[in-house]
N, C-alpha and C positions, 0 to 999 in steps of 0.2 A: 600199178605203182607198188613198189616194194614197201614193206612195213617201215623200214628205216627212213625212206624218203618221206613217207606220210608223217611219221613222228617228227621229223625235222621241220616240216612245214607247220605242224601243229605248234611246236615249241616257238617257232618264229612268230606265229600269229598271237600266241599268248603274250610274248614279250612286247609285241607291237601294240596290242589292244588292251592288255591287262587281264582279260578273261575270255573264256570260250564256253559254250554249252555243247553237251553231247549231241543234242538234236541238230544243231547247226552243222556240226562236223559230219554227222551221218549223211546229211543232205549234200554237203560240199564234196565229200570224197566217194559217195555212193557205196559205202560199206555198211555192215551191220552195227547196231548199237553195241553189241558185245565186243566187236573189233575195236571200236573207238575207246571203250572203257579199258580194254587191255593196253591200248596205246598210252592212255593217260596214266595208267598204273606204272608202265615202264618209265615214262618221263618223270613221274613223281619219285620213283626209286632212284633215279639218277640226279634228283634234286633240281630239275629244270622247271617243274611246275608244282603247284600245290593243289591236290585234289579237293574238290568240294562237291556237295550234293548236286548232281546234274551237270557237272562240268569241271573246269579247272581255272585257277587264277595264277597270276605271277607270284613268285616266291617273296615272302616278307623277310627281309634280311636283318631287322633289328629295331632297336628302340626309337630310331629316328626315321624309319621307313613309314611313309604315309601312302597307302594304296589309293588309287583314284576311286571315284564314286562307283563306276561301272564294275570295278574289281570287287569292292565290298558288297555290292548289291546281290551278287550270286553266292555269297558265303552264308551258310546257316539260314537259308531262306525259310525253312519250315519253323525253326526256332523263333525267328524274328516275327513271323506271322502270329504265332501263339503268344509271344510277349506283347505284341501290339494289341491283340484281342483283350488280354488281361489289363493292360495299362489304360485302354480306352474306357473301361468301367470306372476309372477314377476321375473322369471329366463329366461335368454336368452343364446344362444350358445356362447361358449368361456369365460363364466364368471367363477370366483372363488367364491364359496359360502362355508358357514359353517353351519352345522346342529348339534344342540345339541341333547342329548339323549332324548328319549321319544317316545311314541306311535303315537303322532300326527306328529312329524318329520319323524318317520318311515313310516307313511302313505304317507307323502309328498315325501319321497325318491322314492317310487314306481312310482310317476308321473314324475320323473326327469330322469329316466334311458334312455330315448330316446333323451335327450338334447345333441347335439354334443359338443365335446371339453370342457366338463365341468370338473372343478377341485373342489373336495369336501373335506373339512376338517371336521372331526367329532370325538367326543369322545364316540360314540355309536357303540357297536359291532353289533347289529342288523341292524343299518342304513348302516354301511360299508358292511355288508353281502348282502344287497339288491343290491348294485352296483356291488359287486363282482360276484354275480350270474347272473347279466345281461350280464356281460362279454364284454362290449364295450371297444375296445382297445384305443379309443380316449378320454376316461374318466380317470382321475387320482383321486384316493381316498387316503387320508392321514388320518390314524387312530392314535390318540394319544396313548401314554402308560398310565399307571396309575393303581389304585386299582379299581376292579370291584364292583359296587354297586348292590343291589337287582333289580334295574331297568335296569341293563346291561349298565350302564354308566361307563366310565373310568375317575377316578377323582384323586385328590391329587397332590403332588409336581411334579411328573413326567409329568402328564397331563398339568399342568400349564406351566412348562418349555418348553414343546413342542409347546405351543400356543403363547408364548411371542413374537416370531419373525414372526408370521403369520399375513398377511393382506389380506382381501378378500373384494369382492364387497358387498355381503349381508350376514348377519348372520340371520338364522332362529332359533328362540329360543322357545322351549317348556317349559312350566312352571307348577308348582304344583298349584299355586294360584296367584291371582292378586287383589290388593285392593289399594284404595287411600292412606291409612295410611301406609301400609307396602311395596307397590310396587309389584314387581314380586318376588315370593318366592319359596323356596324349603324346603322339610322336612329333607334334609341331609346336615349337617354342613360341611362335607368334600367336598361335591359337590359344595357348594356355591362359593368358591374361583375359582374353575375350570370354572364354568359356567359364573361367572362374568368376568373372563378373556376372555372367548370366546365371550361374548356379546360385548365387547369393540373392537373387532378386525375387524369389518366391517365398510364400509362407510355408510351402512344402516342397521338398526336393525329392523327385522320383528318378532314380537311375534305371535305365532300360539297357540291359546287356546280356547277351547269351552266355552259355556256360564256357565257351572257349575263351572268353575274356578274363577268366579268373587266373591269377598268377602271371598275367601278361603285364609288363611294365614299359610304358613309354618314357621318353626322356624328361617330360615335364608333368608335375603333379597339378591337377585341377582342384581337388578337394580330398579331405580324408574320408575314410569309410564312414565315420561317425557323423559326418555332415549330412548324409543321406537319411531321409525319413523312411523311404521305401526303396527297395531294390526289386525290380521285376525281372526275373531271369527265367530259365526253362528247367524242366524236370530232369534233364541230363546232367545237371550240376551234381558232382559227387558229394557224398555225405560229409567228408571233412571240410570241403569248401562251404557247404551249407552251414555247418557249425561255426566256421570262422566268420562268415558274414553276419550270422545271427548274434554273435557276441558284440558287434559294433553297430548294427542297424536294427531299429525297432521292428520293422516288418520286412520279411523276405517272401516274396510271392513267387511260387514255382509254377509257371505256365506249363500244362501238360503237352508233351510232344511224343510221337511214337519213336521207338528205337530205330536208329538209322538203317539197320538191317532189314526192317519191315516196311520201309517206305517204297512206294512205287515211283515211277519215273515221269509221272504226269506233271504238267506245268502247274505252279502254284499261283494263287492270287497275290497281288502286292500287299 
């Protein structure tokens, strides 16, 4: 198969499924890891895919674009794992917490399945499923109702109504973007009211967001930067962004991650 034909098929697959991994393409096409990486670089240069660690995703075209869960799951995996490790230290036995929808909060959920007597409120089907599959009888998971979005969040009036009488110790909020001007944002207008309601239901608000979310602005604002008590991000956040966030948020936690150029290609844990 010619390189152009292979690249065309890869682009079609990304468009159809939202994301691909290098390892999967190596097996499918029977070529080397380096060949696939060159293909993805070529496609990225042409604006047909977005390169991520270990693969590629569909291109994000703007403030109203909401990638599906599978697409977001393969973006910044290493950063999300480090953020989840750091955020998990903020949770103790017997607490009531809330987790918004998103792949960073989903990664965090995996770190919390061993916490005793935990009560979890979430509007995320995948997050609820993590705890359900863990099967701890001493954990209680409350899943809101609502309309399901492409990122597997439950949103809308039913979700808002189910959250209005809830009060928890800590809310962990995943966001599409964060900036000084717009605050924490989402690309989904229907999701904005639901997530804003969720964000206000805790004694402490912890935002979990990797460095690529800084200066990204979705169409709808969830909360201002100063509404967050803690931001857990990763050490690749640049100095200017760190100073900017620190001016508005009491605590900014930088989870250590290796430089992208020094990472290996092994699969990472969720």
